[in-house]
N, C-alpha and C positions, 0 to 999 in steps of 0.2 A: 834832783837826780832820781831816775826811775829805779825803784827797788828791783833787785835781781837775785839770782841764785848762784852767783859766782862762787866757785869753790865748794859747792854742795853736790853730793852724789845722792840721787833719789832712786830708790828701788821701786819699780812699777809692777804690781802683781796682777794687773788687769789682763783679760784675754788678749792674746797677740793680735787677733783680728779687729780689736776695738781700741787698741792702745796708741795707734799711730799719732793721732792728733794731740793727745796728752803728752806723749814723748816729745813731739815737735815743740810744744809750748814750753816745756822745761828747757830744752836746748836754746830756744829763743830768749829765755831769761838768763842765759849763760850758765845753766846748770848742766850736770851730767846725768843722763837718764839710763838706768840699767833695767832692761826688761826681764822679768822673771815671772811668767804667767802662772797663776795659780788656778785659773779656771779655763774651761773651753766650752764653747756653745755647740751643742750637737742636736740633731733632729730627735723628736720623740721616738720611743720604741714603736709606737703605733699612732696612726692618725685617726683611729676609729671614733673617738669621742668628738673630734672636730668635724669629721665627715658626717656623722649623724646629725650634728647641729646644722651644718651647712645644707643638708638635705631638706631641712624645714626652717631655713633662716628667717622666713617671714614671721615666725612665732615670736621673735625677739624685738623688743623696742629699743634696747640699748646695747652698746658694746663697751666693755671695760678693758683698759690696758694699763698695766702696772710697770711696763718696761718697753724700751725700744726693741728688745729681743722678742718680746711677745708680739709686737706689731709685725716685725719682719717674718716671724714664723707663720703668723696668721695669713699674711698676704702671699707667702710662698705657696701655701696650700690652696688658697682661694684661686690663685692664678693657675695652678696645676689642674684644678677641677673645673675651671671656667665659670666660677661664680660671677654673676652679673654685677658690675660695679654700681649700677643704678639702684640695685636693691640695698647694698651696703650704705649708699649715700643717703638713703631715707631714714637711717637709724641715728639715734642720739649717741654720740661718741664721747667718752670720758678718758682722760689721760692723767697719769700721776705727776707728770712734770714736762718741762719744755722739750727735752730731747725725745721723749715719747711722742709728744705732740708733733714735732718736726717729722718724725718717722711716719706718722699717720698721714700728715699732709702731703708727704712725697708720694703717697699712694692714692691721693685724691680725696681723702676724707676730711671733713670739717669737724674740728674738735669743739664740743659744746662748752667744756670748762676744764681747767686744771686748778688744783688747790693752791693757796698761798704758800703753804709749806709742802714740799714735794714728797709726801709720805702717803702710804695706803690709808692710815687712820685719818689724815686730813682730807683725803679724797672722799672717804665715807661721809664726813661732815659736810663737805661741799654738795654732794649728791643728795644728802638727806634733807636739804632745804626744799627739795621738790616732793611731790606726792609720789610715794613709792609702792603703796599697797597694790599688789598684783602685777606690778611691772616686771617684765622678764628681761634679764640681762644675760648675754653671753660673755664669758670671761676667758679669753685665750691667755694662757699663762705658762710659766716654767714648772719644772718638776719640784723645785725647792721653794716655791712661793709660799708666803705665810697665808693664813686664813683670815687675816684682819679685814681685808676688803670684802670678801664674799660673806663672811659671817656678820660683819657690821651692817651690810645692806639687808641681809636676810632677817636680822633682828628688827629691822624697820619695815618689814612687810614685803620686801622685794623677793623675786624668784631669781636666783643666780645659778647658772650652770657653768661649770669650769671645764675647759678642754686643754690638755697639755699640747703645746706647740713647739717647745724646745726643752732641752735638758742642759743643766749646768753640771759639768763633770770635771774631774781632776785630771789634767794632762800629765804625761810623764815629764817631769821637769828636767831641763837640761842644765848642766853645769852646777849641780847642787853643791859639790865640794867647793867650787870657786866662790859661789855666793855665800856659802856657810863661812868660809874663811874671811871673806870681806866683812860679814856681819860680826864675827867673833873678835875681829881686830879693830873695829870701829871704822872700817872703810866705807860704810854707808851712813849717811847723815839721817836719812828718814825713809821709812817704808810706807807706801800708800796702799790703801785698800778701798775698793769700790763696791764690795759686797760681803756679807757675812760668810758666804761659802769660801771666798778667797782667804779670809782669816782662818777658817777651820782647816783648809788644805795647807796653808802655810804652817800653822801650829802643829799639824800632824808630822811635819818634817823634823821638828825640833822638840826634844824633851822639855819638860816644864822648866828645869833649872837653866837650860840653854836659852829658852825664851826670856827668862828673867835677866840672864847675863847680857843678852842682846839689848834688852830694854835699858840697861844701864849706860849703854854707849850710843844707842840709836833711838830716834823718835818715831812714833807711829801716827799715821794720819788716816782718818776715816771720812768717807764721803757724807755720812749722816749718822744720826743717833742709833739706828739699828746696827750698823756696822761697828760703831763705837762700843755698843753693848757686847758684840761678839768678841772684840778685843779684851774687854773687861773679863769676859768668861774664860778667855785664854790666859788670863793672869797678868796682862800688861795693859797699862792705861793708854788712851789715845790723847796725845798732847795736842793734836790738831783735829778739829771736827768742823767740816764745812758748814756755814750757816744755811746754805741751801744744798740740796742733794744733786749737785751737778759737778762735772769735772772742772769747769771753769771756776766755780766757787771754791772747790778744793784747792786748786792751784793758788788762788789769791790768798787763801787762809794759810797755806804753806809759806808763801812769800812773807806774809805778815808775821808768822811765827819766827822766821829767821831774822826779821828786822828788829825783834825785841832786843833791848839792851843786854839782857842776861843770856842771850844765845849768841856766842861768838864763833866765828869761823874756826 
């Protein structure tokens, strides 16, 4: 019998613009998906840093991407400015994981490598296998990205220039009272988080004691160790952590969690 999510209500905190596939996958597993976006992807306040880099794009040997959002923001701007695709195609491109790789390939770039584990730290290790001294990278990124990738490569002799190409912001959440009531009465079996910022925005809606009360009735799932750490910082543990930082792996981990003998419907 195929494992499913029958009788389970899953709260999805991903950006509404990116949650459709995950919500559909939950429904296909016979679960109920409730969308409660905790982040929204917005353009940067200024394109100045990226525009400056694009004006002398030939200076760079490599492009770094830590998210699909970074890829989409980058190509939105290169398209608007008319950057020649053949120039970008000559550069060595690195991606943190398969979804980022797919986004880059949709825009015609060939990805040189992705790490075995889809984290910035593991991408540093993968790139560090090459000669980095004096090599110049452009890193299109979000406003909340960590310094792990840039600093890790700089410590190994690379020159890394960052340019903000999108912002992660907190949307005005709808139906807070309805969702709050569901959480406080055990009407949600599990809450999913795909980023630390989603965790922080969610926790900001509920006092510490309320979060702990919710955690007594509801499980929390994280897409990877960094997001799991954000949950720990918010005072609640992640019962589910995806083995790979993808939404597909997160869904399979959630199904596995509910299949355990000690987790009854």
